[in-house]
C-alpha positions as CSV (number, residue, x, y, z in Angstrom):
1,X,0.4,5.6,11.0
2,X,-3.2,5.4,11.5
3,X,-3.8,6.1,7.9
4,X,-1.5,3.0,7.1
5,X,-3.4,0.8,9.3
6,X,-6.8,2.0,7.7
7,X,-5.8,1.2,4.3
8,X,-4.4,-2.2,5.1
9,X,-7.5,-3.2,6.7
10,X,-9.3,-1.8,3.8
11,X,-11.1,-4.6,1.1
12,X,-9.7,-4.5,-2.0
13,X,-12.3,-7.0,-4.0
14,X,-14.2,-5.6,-6.6
15,X,-12.0,-2.6,-7.6
16,X,-12.1,-1.1,-11.0
17,X,-8.6,-0.8,-12.6
18,X,-8.4,2.9,-11.8
19,X,-9.6,2.2,-8.2
20,X,-6.3,0.1,-8.1
21,X,-4.1,2.6,-9.6
22,X,-5.3,5.2,-6.9
23,X,-4.9,2.6,-4.4
24,X,-1.3,1.7,-5.2
25,X,-0.3,5.2,-5.4
26,X,-1.9,5.7,-1.9
27,X,0.2,2.6,-0.8
28,X,3.4,3.9,-2.2
29,X,2.6,7.4,-0.5
30,X,2.0,6.0,2.9
31,X,5.1,3.7,2.4
32,X,7.3,6.4,1.8
33,X,6.0,8.6,4.7
34,X,6.3,6.2,6.9
35,X,9.7,5.2,5.5
36,X,11.0,9.3,6.4
37,X,9.6,8.5,9.8
38,X,11.1,5.3,10.5
39,X,14.9,6.8,9.4
40,X,14.6,8.9,12.3
41,X,12.9,6.6,15.1
42,X,14.2,3.0,14.0
43,X,10.5,2.0,15.1
44,X,10.4,-2.1,14.2
45,X,6.7,-1.6,14.3
46,X,7.0,0.9,11.6
47,X,8.9,-1.5,9.5
48,X,6.0,-4.1,10.2
49,X,3.3,-1.8,9.0
50,X,5.5,-1.0,5.9
51,X,5.8,-4.8,5.2
52,X,2.0,-5.1,5.4
53,X,1.6,-2.2,3.2
54,X,4.3,-3.4,0.5
55,X,3.0,-6.4,0.5
56,X,-0.7,-5.6,-0.4
57,X,0.9,-2.9,-2.8
58,X,2.3,-5.9,-4.8
59,X,-0.7,-7.8,-4.8
60,X,-2.9,-4.8,-6.2
61,X,0.2,-4.2,-8.9
62,X,0.0,-8.0,-10.0
63,X,-3.7,-7.7,-10.4
64,X,-3.4,-4.5,-12.5
65,X,-0.4,-6.3,-14.8
66,X,-3.2,-9.2,-15.3
67,X,-5.8,-7.0,-16.5
68,X,-5.9,-6.6,-20.2
69,X,-5.8,-3.3,-21.6
70,X,-9.0,-2.3,-23.6
């Protein structure tokens, strides 16, 4: 949970494409890990954190798709 909050507060400006890919993968793994805990506890705070991470992941992926391939 601490890693998820730290990831959410990280700045995402001035990232290279490879940094964005790594951040997207990290977000996905954090979301999946939190989801496993959420299935057990049904803690609404976990759901809120997952929503924040998902929104940030979508922004990163949107930027990745907008960057032309070389």
